[in-house]
C-alpha positions as CSV (number, residue, x, y, z in Angstrom):
1,X,132.0,211.2,36.7
2,X,131.1,212.1,33.3
3,X,127.7,212.6,31.6
4,X,127.5,209.8,29.3
5,X,125.2,210.3,26.1
6,X,122.3,208.1,25.2
7,X,123.4,205.3,23.1
8,X,121.3,205.0,20.0
9,X,121.1,201.6,18.1
10,X,122.7,201.1,15.2
11,X,119.6,199.9,13.0
12,X,116.4,202.0,12.6
13,X,114.1,200.1,15.2
14,X,111.3,198.0,13.6
15,X,107.7,199.2,14.4
16,X,105.7,195.7,15.5
17,X,103.4,194.6,12.9
18,X,100.4,193.6,14.5
19,X,99.0,190.2,14.8
20,X,96.9,189.2,12.1
21,X,93.4,188.1,12.9
22,X,92.5,184.4,12.1
23,X,88.8,183.6,11.9
24,X,88.1,179.9,12.1
25,X,84.8,178.5,11.1
26,X,84.2,175.0,11.4
27,X,83.0,173.5,8.1
28,X,79.6,170.9,7.5
29,X,77.0,171.4,4.9
30,X,74.7,172.6,6.9
31,X,73.2,176.0,5.9
32,X,73.9,177.4,9.1
33,X,77.6,177.1,8.2
34,X,77.3,179.3,5.0
35,X,76.1,182.1,7.1
36,X,79.1,182.2,9.4
37,X,81.4,181.3,6.5
38,X,79.9,184.7,5.1
39,X,79.9,186.1,8.2
40,X,83.5,185.6,8.9
41,X,84.8,186.5,5.0
42,X,83.2,189.6,5.7
43,X,84.8,190.4,9.1
44,X,88.5,188.8,7.5
45,X,88.2,191.6,4.6
46,X,87.1,194.3,6.9
47,X,89.7,193.7,9.6
48,X,92.8,192.8,6.9
49,X,92.5,189.3,8.5
50,X,92.3,185.5,7.4
51,X,90.1,182.5,7.4
52,X,90.6,179.1,8.5
53,X,88.6,176.3,8.0
54,X,88.3,173.1,10.1
55,X,86.1,170.0,9.0
56,X,86.6,167.0,10.9
57,X,85.7,163.4,9.9
58,X,83.7,161.8,12.8
59,X,85.5,158.0,13.3
60,X,83.3,155.2,12.5
61,X,83.6,152.4,14.0
62,X,83.2,149.7,11.6
63,X,85.3,146.3,12.3
64,X,83.1,144.1,10.7
65,X,85.2,143.8,7.7
66,X,88.3,145.4,7.9
67,X,89.2,146.3,4.3
68,X,85.3,147.8,4.2
69,X,86.2,149.9,7.1
70,X,89.5,151.0,5.2
71,X,87.4,151.6,2.3
72,X,85.0,153.7,4.0
73,X,87.7,155.9,5.8
74,X,89.0,156.9,2.6
75,X,86.2,158.1,0.9
76,X,85.4,160.2,3.9
77,X,88.5,161.7,3.7
78,X,88.0,162.1,-0.3
79,X,84.8,163.8,0.5
80,X,86.1,165.9,3.5
81,X,88.8,167.3,1.1
82,X,86.2,167.9,-1.7
83,X,84.2,169.7,0.7
84,X,86.9,172.1,2.1
85,X,87.9,173.0,-1.4
86,X,84.6,173.7,-2.4
87,X,84.3,176.2,0.7
88,X,87.7,177.2,0.2
89,X,87.3,178.3,-3.2
90,X,84.2,180.5,-1.8
91,X,86.5,182.5,0.7
92,X,89.0,183.0,-2.0
93,X,85.9,184.6,-4.1
94,X,84.8,186.7,-1.0
95,X,88.1,187.6,0.6
96,X,90.7,187.5,-1.9
97,X,93.1,184.8,-0.5
98,X,93.4,181.0,0.2
99,X,92.4,180.6,3.7
100,X,93.9,177.8,6.2
101,X,93.1,174.7,6.0
102,X,92.5,172.3,8.9
103,X,91.2,168.3,8.5
104,X,91.3,166.5,11.1
105,X,89.4,163.0,12.2
106,X,88.0,162.5,15.6
107,X,84.9,164.0,17.9
108,X,84.1,167.5,16.5
109,X,84.2,169.2,19.5
110,X,87.6,167.4,20.9
111,X,89.1,168.0,17.8
112,X,88.0,171.8,17.1
113,X,89.3,172.6,21.0
114,X,93.0,170.8,20.2
115,X,93.2,172.7,17.1
116,X,92.5,176.4,19.1
117,X,95.0,174.6,21.6
118,X,97.9,174.0,18.7
119,X,97.4,177.2,16.6
120,X,98.0,180.3,18.4
121,X,97.3,182.4,15.4
122,X,93.6,181.8,15.6
123,X,91.8,184.7,17.1
124,X,88.4,184.0,17.1
125,X,86.1,181.4,16.5
126,X,82.8,182.2,14.6
127,X,80.2,179.4,14.2
128,X,76.3,179.2,12.6
129,X,73.4,178.4,14.9
130,X,70.6,176.5,13.6
131,X,67.6,178.4,14.4
132,X,64.8,175.7,14.1
133,X,63.0,173.5,16.7
134,X,66.0,171.5,16.9
135,X,68.3,173.7,18.8
136,X,71.6,175.5,18.1
137,X,73.4,172.5,17.0
138,X,75.5,170.2,19.2
139,X,78.8,172.0,18.6
140,X,77.2,175.6,19.6
141,X,75.6,173.9,22.6
142,X,78.9,172.0,23.7
143,X,80.5,175.8,23.5
144,X,77.8,177.6,25.3
145,X,77.7,175.5,27.8
146,X,80.6,173.5,30.0
147,X,82.9,173.7,27.8
148,X,83.3,178.1,27.2
149,X,85.5,178.0,30.0
150,X,88.1,176.2,28.5
151,X,88.5,178.3,25.8
152,X,91.2,181.0,25.1
153,X,89.6,183.2,22.3
154,X,85.7,184.6,22.2
155,X,83.1,183.0,20.3
156,X,80.8,184.7,17.7
157,X,77.4,182.7,16.9
158,X,75.8,184.1,13.6
159,X,72.0,183.3,13.6
160,X,71.6,181.0,10.7
161,X,68.6,182.4,9.6
162,X,70.4,186.0,8.0
163,X,70.1,186.9,5.1
164,X,73.2,188.2,3.1
165,X,71.8,191.5,3.4
166,X,71.9,190.9,7.4
167,X,75.1,190.1,7.4
168,X,76.1,192.3,5.1
169,X,74.7,195.1,7.4
170,X,76.0,194.0,10.6
171,X,79.7,192.7,9.8
């Protein structure tokens, strides 16, 4: 038996690129969303990651006049697109890159879970928690309750009463 020399590949081995961290923020008009957004932007900038934004249009069951219902749905979509664009502009200003935008229609918690299941690039969910008497908010409550076992990614919950300086210090 002759000794064989180890074979070398014709092309040099390419190093595997680390997977980009995508931080998902659920967009609404609450003050705590702004805190979660700032935190996500800071993390994305420091971790060379990317921010993704999800806004869910809640379905309304307006069946009385079909034309009115259609008009309401169209207006809701336009408002949602404008909100996403405003928030995306903030992300560009803070991170320097355009976020990934998701616009869905349905129940917020269901659409969030569906998106996380469909998009393997999403690596962390960042939510803002209401710190008032009403509790942390319905999404935070449901995700820290029954739904936590269904998530495949970690969740960071940012208290909604943090100042910009507080967020900067911890991110």
